[in-house]
KEKE-3310 file (N, C-alpha, C; in steps of 0.2 Angstrom, whole numbers, plus 5000, padded with zeros to 4 digits):
npx = (5072:5066:5073:5070:5074:5075:5061:5047:5041:5029:5027:5018:5012:5009:5008:5021:5021:5023:5021:5014:5010:5009:5011:5020:5011:4999:4990:4990:4982:4966:4954:4953:4964:4962:4963:4973:4978:4983:4992:4994:5005:5011:5025:5042:5049:5052:5055:5039:5033:5022:5005:5000:4991:4985:4981:4969:4967:4966:4974:4968:4973:4976:4979:4992:4994:4984:4977:4965:4956:4948:4947:4953:4966:4972:4979:4992:5007:5024:5029:5018:5007:4990:4984:4977:4967:4959:4942:4935:4921:4913:4912:4921:4925:4925:4935:4945:4951:4962:4958:4954:4940:4929:4938:4945:4954:4948:4940:4937:4925:4926:4919:4924:4918:4910:4917:4916:4914:4906:4904:4908:4918:4920:4932:4950:4958:4968:4970:4959:4947:4945:4931:4927:4920:4925:4937:4954:4963:4974:4983:4987:4994:5002:5010:5016:5024:5033:5038:5043:5037:5029:5016:5005:5005:4995:4987:4991:4999:4991:4994:5007:5014:5013:5020:5015:5000:4984:4973:4975:4980:4976:4962:4947:4935:4919:4913:4900:4892:4899:4905:4918:4931:4942:4954:4967:4978:4991:4996:4993:5001:5014:5014:5014:5024:5035:5050:5066:5070:5058:5053:5055:5052:5045:5030:5022:5012:5012:5009:4997:4988:4976:4973:4969:4956:4951:4949:4960:4973:4988:5001:5014:5023:5031:5045:5054:5068:5075:5088:5088:5077:5065:5057:5043:5034:5016:5002:4984:4967:4952:4945:4955:4960:4970:4984:4999:5016:5027:5041:5050:5061:5070:5075:5064:5057:5049:5034:5021:5005:5004:4993:4979:4985:4999:5013:5025:5040:5053:5069:5081:5089:5095:5106:5109:5103:5086:5072:5058:5046:5032:5021:5006:5002:5012:5027:5040:5051:5053:5066:5068:5076:5090:5103:5100:5090:5095:5095:5086:5069:5053:5041:5027:5014:5008:4992:4989:4996:5008:5019:5030:5033:5047:5060:5076:5085:5091)
npy = (4911:4902:4894:4889:4878:4873:4873:4868:4877:4886:4895:4909:4918:4929:4929:4936:4948:4959:4952:4955:4960:4969:4979:4972:4972:4967:4952:4942:4931:4923:4919:4905:4901:4898:4907:4919:4935:4947:4958:4963:4970:4978:4981:4985:4985:5001:5019:5027:5036:5040:5036:5020:5006:4993:4976:4969:4956:4938:4922:4905:4895:4882:4882:4888:4894:4902:4917:4927:4940:4954:4967:4984:4996:5013:5018:5015:5010:5004:5000:4999:4994:4994:4996:4984:4973:4960:4962:4961:4957:4948:4940:4930:4933:4946:4960:4975:4989:5003:5016:5027:5038:5047:5057:5058:5052:5036:5021:5003:4990:4973:4957:4941:4929:4931:4938:4952:4970:4978:4989:5007:5018:5035:5038:5035:5021:5017:5008:4995:4991:4976:4973:4977:4989:5002:5013:5019:5033:5044:5058:5053:5059:5069:5060:5053:5062:5066:5054:5045:5031:5026:5033:5040:5046:5051:5063:5080:5086:5097:5102:5106:5118:5120:5117:5110:5107:5111:5106:5093:5076:5062:5053:5046:5035:5030:5015:5012:5023:5033:5043:5055:5059:5071:5066:5067:5080:5086:5098:5097:5086:5092:5101:5092:5088:5095:5097:5104:5100:5099:5112:5119:5110:5098:5089:5073:5059:5041:5023:5018:5008:4998:4991:4974:4973:4985:4997:5006:5015:5013:5024:5032:5046:5058:5068:5079:5088:5094:5088:5076:5062:5061:5050:5045:5034:5032:5029:5030:5033:5029:5041:5050:5054:5053:5051:5043:5041:5030:5027:5037:5046:5036:5028:5021:5008:4996:4987:4978:4973:4964:4961:4969:4979:4978:4980:4976:4982:4987:4994:5007:5004:5007:4999:4996:4990:4982:4971:4976:4975:4983:4990:4999:5004:5005:5013:5007:4998:4981:4971:4959:4943:4948:4944:4937:4944:4956:4964:4974:4970:4963:4961:4949:4944:4927:4920:4917:4925:4922:4918:4925:4929:4934:4943:4947:4960:4958)
npz = (5065:5051:5037:5021:5007:4990:4987:4977:4963:4954:4938:4934:4920:4907:4889:4880:4888:4902:4918:4933:4950:4962:4977:4991:5002:5000:4997:4983:4982:4983:4996:4997:4990:4976:4966:4958:4958:4945:4935:4918:4907:4892:4891:4896:4912:4919:4920:4919:4906:4899:4898:4899:4894:4905:4908:4919:4929:4933:4937:4937:4949:4946:4933:4925:4913:4908:4908:4915:4909:4918:4918:4913:4915:4915:4925:4935:4943:4944:4956:4965:4957:4952:4964:4966:4973:4983:4987:5002:5008:5014:5003:4991:4979:4973:4967:4968:4960:4955:4943:4929:4930:4922:4919:4931:4945:4950:4955:4951:4954:4953:4947:4949:4947:4936:4928:4926:4927:4940:4947:4949:4957:4963:4968:4970:4978:4992:5003:5009:5022:5032:5032:5020:5018:5019:5013:5013:5007:4996:4989:4974:4963:4969:4977:4966:4960:4970:4975:4963:4954:4964:4964:4953:4936:4928:4931:4933:4947:4957:4969:4970:4972:4986:5002:5013:5012:5019:5014:5009:5011:5021:5016:5022:5015:5011:5005:5001:5001:4995:5001:5006:5017:5023:5035:5041:5038:5028:5033:5047:5050:5048:5059:5070:5083:5077:5068:5064:5051:5045:5041:5029:5020:5008:5010:5011:5011:5013:5010:5017:5029:5035:5051:5057:5062:5057:5064:5066:5058:5049:5043:5033:5036:5026:5022:5012:5011:5001:5001:5008:5012:5025:5036:5045:5054:5058:5068:5068:5074:5065:5063:5062:5074:5090:5086:5084:5085:5079:5076:5082:5077:5073:5058:5046:5036:5030:5034:5043:5050:5065:5074:5080:5088:5088:5078:5065:5061:5049:5050:5055:5070:5087:5087:5074:5058:5058:5063:5071:5083:5088:5100:5099:5111:5119:5118:5117:5107:5102:5097:5085:5083:5081:5076:5064:5057:5050:5038:5026:5022:5016:5026:5030:5040:5043:5044:5057:5065:5072:5064:5052:5035:5025:5015:5007:4999:4982)
capx = (5070:5066:5074:5068:5077:5072:5054:5045:5037:5025:5027:5012:5014:5005:5013:5024:5020:5026:5016:5016:5004:5009:5015:5019:5007:4992:4991:4986:4978:4959:4954:4954:4970:4961:4964:4979:4977:4989:4992:4998:5007:5015:5031:5047:5050:5056:5051:5034:5033:5016:5000:5000:4985:4987:4975:4968:4963:4968:4975:4966:4980:4978:4981:4997:4995:4978:4976:4958:4955:4942:4946:4959:4967:4978:4981:4996:5014:5028:5030:5011:5002:4984:4981:4973:4966:4952:4937:4933:4915:4909:4913:4928:4925:4926:4941:4944:4957:4961:4957:4952:4933:4927:4944:4948:4956:4943:4941:4932:4924:4925:4917:4928:4914:4907:4923:4913:4914:4899:4903:4913:4918:4923:4939:4955:4959:4975:4969:4952:4947:4943:4924:4926:4915:4929:4944:4959:4966:4979:4984:4992:4998:5008:5014:5019:5029:5038:5041:5041:5036:5024:5010:5002:5007:4989:4985:4996:4999:4989:4997:5015:5017:5012:5024:5011:4993:4979:4967:4978:4983:4973:4955:4943:4930:4914:4912:4893:4889:4904:4907:4925:4932:4949:4955:4973:4980:4999:4998:4992:5007:5019:5014:5014:5031:5039:5057:5069:5070:5051:5050:5055:5052:5039:5027:5017:5010:5012:5009:4991:4986:4971:4974:4965:4949:4949:4948:4966:4976:4995:5004:5021:5023:5038:5046:5060:5071:5080:5094:5087:5070:5064:5051:5041:5028:5011:4995:4978:4960:4950:4943:4961:4962:4975:4990:5004:5022:5030:5049:5053:5067:5074:5073:5059:5057:5043:5029:5015:5002:5003:4987:4976:4989:5006:5016:5032:5043:5060:5072:5087:5088:5101:5111:5110:5096:5083:5065:5056:5039:5030:5014:5004:5000:5019:5031:5047:5051:5056:5070:5067:5082:5095:5109:5098:5086:5099:5095:5079:5065:5046:5038:5020:5012:5003:4985:4989:5000:5014:5025:5029:5038:5051:5065:5081:5086:5096)
capy = (4911:4896:4895:4884:4878:4868:4872:4868:4883:4887:4901:4912:4923:4931:4929:4942:4954:4959:4950:4957:4961:4976:4979:4966:4973:4964:4945:4941:4925:4924:4916:4898:4900:4896:4912:4923:4941:4949:4964:4962:4976:4976:4986:4983:4989:5007:5024:5028:5043:5040:5031:5013:5002:4987:4972:4967:4949:4933:4915:4900:4892:4875:4883:4894:4897:4905:4923:4929:4947:4956:4974:4987:5002:5017:5021:5010:5011:4998:4998:4997:4992:4999:4994:4978:4968:4957:4966:4956:4960:4942:4937:4928:4934:4953:4963:4982:4992:5010:5018:5034:5038:5053:5061:5059:5046:5032:5014:4999:4984:4968:4951:4936:4924:4932:4942:4959:4976:4978:4996:5012:5023:5041:5039:5029:5018:5014:5002:4993:4988:4969:4972:4979:4995:5008:5014:5025:5035:5049:5061:5049:5063:5071:5054:5051:5068:5066:5047:5042:5024:5024:5036:5040:5051:5053:5070:5085:5088:5103:5105:5106:5124:5120:5112:5105:5110:5109:5102:5087:5071:5056:5053:5040:5034:5025:5012:5011:5030:5037:5049:5055:5064:5072:5064:5070:5084:5087:5104:5094:5082:5097:5104:5087:5087:5097:5097:5109:5098:5099:5118:5121:5103:5096:5084:5069:5052:5034:5016:5018:5001:4997:4985:4969:4975:4991:5003:5010:5016:5015:5027:5035:5054:5058:5075:5080:5095:5095:5084:5070:5061:5059:5046:5043:5030:5034:5026:5035:5031:5030:5048:5054:5056:5048:5050:5039:5041:5024:5026:5042:5048:5031:5027:5016:5006:4992:4987:4974:4972:4957:4961:4976:4983:4977:4981:4974:4987:4986:5000:5008:5005:5010:4994:4994:4988:4977:4971:4979:4974:4989:4990:5006:5006:5005:5015:5004:4993:4975:4969:4952:4939:4953:4942:4935:4948:4962:4967:4976:4965:4965:4956:4948:4939:4922:4922:4916:4930:4919:4917:4929:4928:4941:4942:4952:4963:4954)
capz = (5058:5047:5030:5016:5001:4985:4987:4970:4962:4947:4935:4930:4915:4900:4883:4877:4892:4909:4922:4940:4954:4965:4983:4995:5008:4999:4994:4976:4982:4987:5003:4997:4986:4969:4961:4959:4954:4941:4930:4912:4903:4886:4891:4901:4919:4918:4922:4915:4903:4896:4901:4895:4897:4908:4909:4926:4930:4937:4935:4941:4951:4943:4926:4925:4907:4906:4911:4914:4910:4920:4917:4911:4918:4913:4932:4938:4943:4944:4963:4968:4953:4952:4971:4964:4979:4985:4991:5007:5011:5014:4996:4989:4972:4971:4967:4967:4957:4953:4936:4928:4930:4920:4919:4937:4948:4953:4955:4949:4958:4948:4949:4946:4945:4929:4924:4923:4931:4943:4950:4948:4962:4961:4972:4970:4984:4994:5006:5011:5028:5032:5031:5013:5017:5020:5010:5014:5001:4997:4983:4970:4959:4974:4978:4960:4959:4976:4975:4957:4954:4969:4963:4946:4932:4924:4932:4936:4955:4958:4976:4969:4975:4993:5005:5017:5011:5024:5011:5006:5016:5021:5016:5023:5010:5012:4998:4999:5000:4991:5005:5007:5022:5025:5042:5043:5033:5028:5038:5053:5052:5049:5066:5075:5085:5071:5069:5060:5044:5042:5040:5022:5016:5005:5014:5008:5015:5009:5014:5022:5030:5041:5056:5055:5063:5053:5068:5066:5052:5049:5037:5033:5035:5023:5020:5008:5012:4996:5002:5011:5014:5032:5036:5052:5054:5063:5067:5071:5074:5058:5062:5062:5081:5093:5082:5088:5082:5080:5076:5086:5075:5069:5051:5045:5029:5029:5039:5043:5056:5068:5076:5080:5092:5086:5071:5064:5056:5048:5050:5059:5077:5090:5086:5067:5055:5061:5063:5077:5085:5092:5102:5099:5118:5122:5112:5117:5102:5104:5091:5084:5079:5078:5072:5058:5053:5050:5032:5025:5019:5016:5030:5030:5044:5042:5047:5065:5068:5075:5060:5046:5029:5023:5010:5007:4992:4979)
cpx = (5071:5068:5073:5072:5074:5065:5052:5040:5034:5025:5020:5014:5009:5010:5015:5022:5023:5020:5018:5009:5004:5013:5015:5014:5000:4994:4987:4981:4971:4960:4956:4960:4968:4962:4969:4979:4984:4987:4997:4999:5012:5021:5036:5047:5055:5052:5045:5034:5026:5011:4999:4995:4988:4980:4975:4964:4966:4970:4971:4972:4981:4980:4985:4997:4989:4976:4969:4957:4948:4941:4953:4960:4973:4982:4985:5003:5018:5028:5023:5006:4996:4981:4976:4973:4959:4948:4933:4927:4910:4909:4920:4929:4926:4933:4940:4951:4956:4961:4955:4944:4931:4932:4947:4950:4950:4945:4935:4931:4922:4923:4920:4924:4911:4912:4920:4915:4907:4898:4909:4912:4922:4929:4943:4956:4966:4974:4961:4952:4944:4936:4923:4921:4919:4935:4948:4962:4970:4979:4989:4996:5004:5013:5019:5025:5034:5041:5039:5041:5031:5017:5009:5004:5001:4987:4990:4994:4997:4991:5004:5018:5016:5016:5020:5004:4989:4973:4969:4981:4980:4966:4952:4937:4925:4912:4905:4890:4893:4907:4914:4927:4940:4950:4961:4976:4988:5001:4997:4999:5014:5020:5014:5022:5036:5046:5060:5069:5064:5049:5050:5055:5045:5036:5022:5017:5011:5011:5003:4989:4982:4974:4969:4957:4946:4947:4954:4969:4984:4997:5011:5020:5030:5039:5053:5062:5075:5086:5093:5079:5070:5058:5050:5035:5023:5005:4990:4972:4957:4946:4949:4964:4967:4981:4995:5010:5026:5038:5053:5060:5071:5071:5069:5058:5050:5039:5024:5012:5002:4996:4984:4980:4997:5008:5023:5035:5050:5063:5078:5086:5095:5107:5111:5103:5093:5076:5063:5048:5037:5023:5012:5002:5006:5024:5038:5047:5055:5060:5069:5073:5087:5100:5107:5095:5090:5099:5087:5076:5058:5042:5030:5019:5007:4997:4985:4993:5006:5020:5024:5035:5041:5056:5071:5081:5091:5103)
cpy = (4904:4898:4889:4884:4873:4867:4873:4874:4882:4894:4903:4918:4923:4931:4936:4949:4953:4958:4951:4958:4968:4975:4973:4966:4970:4957:4945:4935:4927:4919:4908:4896:4898:4901:4917:4929:4943:4955:4962:4968:4974:4981:4983:4987:4995:5013:5026:5035:5045:5035:5025:5009:4995:4983:4970:4961:4944:4926:4911:4896:4885:4876:4889:4897:4901:4911:4926:4936:4949:4964:4977:4994:5006:5020:5015:5013:5004:4995:4995:4995:4997:4998:4989:4974:4965:4961:4961:4959:4954:4937:4935:4929:4941:4956:4971:4984:4999:5011:5025:5034:5046:5059:5062:5052:5042:5025:5010:4993:4979:4961:4945:4930:4925:4936:4948:4964:4977:4985:5000:5017:5029:5043:5033:5027:5016:5008:5001:4989:4980:4968:4974:4985:5001:5008:5020:5027:5042:5052:5057:5053:5066:5066:5052:5056:5067:5060:5044:5034:5021:5027:5036:5046:5054:5060:5074:5086:5095:5106:5106:5112:5125:5115:5107:5108:5107:5106:5096:5083:5065:5056:5046:5040:5029:5022:5012:5018:5034:5043:5049:5061:5065:5071:5067:5074:5084:5093:5101:5090:5087:5100:5099:5086:5089:5098:5102:5107:5098:5106:5121:5115:5102:5090:5080:5063:5046:5029:5016:5010:5001:4991:4980:4970:4981:4997:5008:5010:5017:5019:5030:5042:5055:5066:5075:5087:5097:5091:5077:5069:5058:5055:5044:5039:5032:5030:5031:5031:5032:5037:5053:5056:5051:5046:5048:5038:5034:5024:5031:5043:5043:5030:5021:5014:5002:4990:4981:4974:4965:4956:4968:4981:4983:4977:4979:4979:4986:4993:5001:5008:5007:5005:4992:4992:4982:4977:4972:4978:4979:4988:4997:5008:5006:5007:5011:4998:4987:4972:4961:4949:4944:4951:4939:4940:4955:4966:4969:4970:4968:4960:4955:4943:4933:4924:4921:4921:4928:4918:4922:4927:4935:4939:4947:4955:4959:4958)
cpz = (5055:5040:5026:5010:4996:4986:4979:4969:4955:4945:4932:4926:4909:4895:4881:4881:4899:4914:4929:4944:4958:4972:4987:5001:5007:4996:4988:4977:4985:4993:5002:4992:4979:4964:4963:4955:4951:4937:4924:4908:4897:4885:4896:4907:4918:4920:4917:4913:4901:4899:4896:4898:4900:4909:4916:4926:4935:4934:4940:4943:4949:4936:4926:4919:4904:4910:4909:4915:4913:4919:4914:4914:4915:4919:4936:4938:4944:4952:4966:4964:4952:4959:4970:4971:4979:4989:4996:5010:5012:5008:4995:4982:4969:4972:4966:4964:4955:4945:4935:4927:4928:4921:4926:4940:4951:4954:4953:4953:4953:4951:4945:4945:4938:4925:4921:4929:4934:4946:4949:4954:4960:4965:4971:4977:4986:4998:5008:5017:5027:5030:5023:5012:5018:5016:5013:5008:5002:4990:4979:4965:4963:4975:4972:4959:4964:4977:4969:4958:4959:4968:4956:4942:4927:4925:4935:4944:4956:4965:4976:4972:4982:4997:5009:5017:5017:5021:5007:5012:5015:5021:5018:5019:5012:5005:4996:4997:4995:4995:5006:5011:5023:5033:5045:5037:5034:5033:5045:5055:5052:5056:5072:5077:5080:5073:5063:5052:5041:5039:5033:5017:5013:5008:5010:5013:5010:5013:5019:5022:5036:5045:5054:5056:5059:5057:5069:5060:5053:5043:5038:5032:5032:5021:5017:5008:5007:4995:5004:5013:5021:5032:5044:5051:5060:5062:5070:5071:5067:5057:5062:5069:5084:5089:5086:5084:5083:5081:5080:5084:5071:5062:5051:5038:5027:5035:5038:5050:5059:5071:5077:5084:5090:5079:5071:5059:5055:5047:5054:5066:5080:5089:5079:5064:5058:5060:5070:5078:5090:5093:5102:5106:5122:5117:5112:5112:5105:5097:5091:5080:5076:5074:5065:5053:5053:5043:5031:5021:5019:5020:5029:5035:5041:5046:5055:5068:5072:5071:5054:5041:5027:5018:5011:5000:4989:4980)
residu = (UNK:UNK:UNK:UNK:UNK:UNK:UNK:UNK:UNK:UNK:UNK:UNK:UNK:UNK:UNK:UNK:UNK:UNK:UNK:UNK:UNK:UNK:UNK:UNK:UNK:UNK:UNK:UNK:UNK:UNK:UNK:UNK:UNK:UNK:UNK:UNK:UNK:UNK:UNK:UNK:UNK:UNK:UNK:UNK:UNK:UNK:UNK:UNK:UNK:UNK:UNK:UNK:UNK:UNK:UNK:UNK:UNK:UNK:UNK:UNK:UNK:UNK:UNK:UNK:UNK:UNK:UNK:UNK:UNK:UNK:UNK:UNK:UNK:UNK:UNK:UNK:UNK:UNK:UNK:UNK:UNK:UNK:UNK:UNK:UNK:UNK:UNK:UNK:UNK:UNK:UNK:UNK:UNK:UNK:UNK:UNK:UNK:UNK:UNK:UNK:UNK:UNK:UNK:UNK:UNK:UNK:UNK:UNK:UNK:UNK:UNK:UNK:UNK:UNK:UNK:UNK:UNK:UNK:UNK:UNK:UNK:UNK:UNK:UNK:UNK:UNK:UNK:UNK:UNK:UNK:UNK:UNK:UNK:UNK:UNK:UNK:UNK:UNK:UNK:UNK:UNK:UNK:UNK:UNK:UNK:UNK:UNK:UNK:UNK:UNK:UNK:UNK:UNK:UNK:UNK:UNK:UNK:UNK:UNK:UNK:UNK:UNK:UNK:UNK:UNK:UNK:UNK:UNK:UNK:UNK:UNK:UNK:UNK:UNK:UNK:UNK:UNK:UNK:UNK:UNK:UNK:UNK:UNK:UNK:UNK:UNK:UNK:UNK:UNK:UNK:UNK:UNK:UNK:UNK:UNK:UNK:UNK:UNK:UNK:UNK:UNK:UNK:UNK:UNK:UNK:UNK:UNK:UNK:UNK:UNK:UNK:UNK:UNK:UNK:UNK:UNK:UNK:UNK:UNK:UNK:UNK:UNK:UNK:UNK:UNK:UNK:UNK:UNK:UNK:UNK:UNK:UNK:UNK:UNK:UNK:UNK:UNK:UNK:UNK:UNK:UNK:UNK:UNK:UNK:UNK:UNK:UNK:UNK:UNK:UNK:UNK:UNK:UNK:UNK:UNK:UNK:UNK:UNK:UNK:UNK:UNK:UNK:UNK:UNK:UNK:UNK:UNK:UNK:UNK:UNK:UNK:UNK:UNK:UNK:UNK:UNK:UNK:UNK:UNK:UNK:UNK:UNK:UNK:UNK:UNK:UNK:UNK:UNK:UNK:UNK:UNK:UNK:UNK:UNK:UNK:UNK:UNK:UNK:UNK:UNK:UNK:UNK:UNK:UNK:UNK:UNK:UNK:UNK:UNK:UNK:UNK:UNK:UNK:UNK)
# end
């Protein structure tokens, strides 16, 4: 690993507001690095009790003092923001983020060339494929109830009386047509190599992430048995088939795709905490730099897939 110090930095902030972006699995920069996405809220970091409006926009990277507002949302959380991201469909100007549409979770597509909203969708998004034509999503109210800070508080979780419902889980959505299809249910996951800890536990999913070409999806299957959270990472084809369990009972924490077949995961291994490279065609993980990378962090690969950046907790 290479460690750099004394690197110059520039601060981007809005006046008298909390300025942030979202989860580490998305980059706030557009392709040429000229724009930096951001969310601005007039409150301090803490557990959300009521819906608070957040401004959605960007900074031109040459001007760290001017925030350009494109949209606003009531649908956000501190950990993952409003799933604000660049919509890569051949353009370097479109963004997408979650919001409320007609009293339900939805999303908006914005244009940063003209700073306007150009389309509204009837579903919220968790991740978008590289082509910008498909989204993966989940039940943000169930996620917000079972993992506060990661989902949303806008709507009541109507599945709260069901441990592993067959009509909830992961949906694949078509951006153009608006078609939405459940591809993996929580009931399916409960019955996939089930263990004793799963039987009376509440199940949910989190951290959906397309591979670079968009033909495979990573996600975390999580269950809480009243005392402990259990997590396993899985991948599947975008039709929900060919489910592959990544961590085989070992604890898992963070993730990033290296290429279409290899994933970098952080978590507990047989020799303590580490960073593990796993090929979905070969279940045996390979540990990276065990002496140096022995604390949890948030890894992201550079575009060439040969180097990655990560961090440690304070």
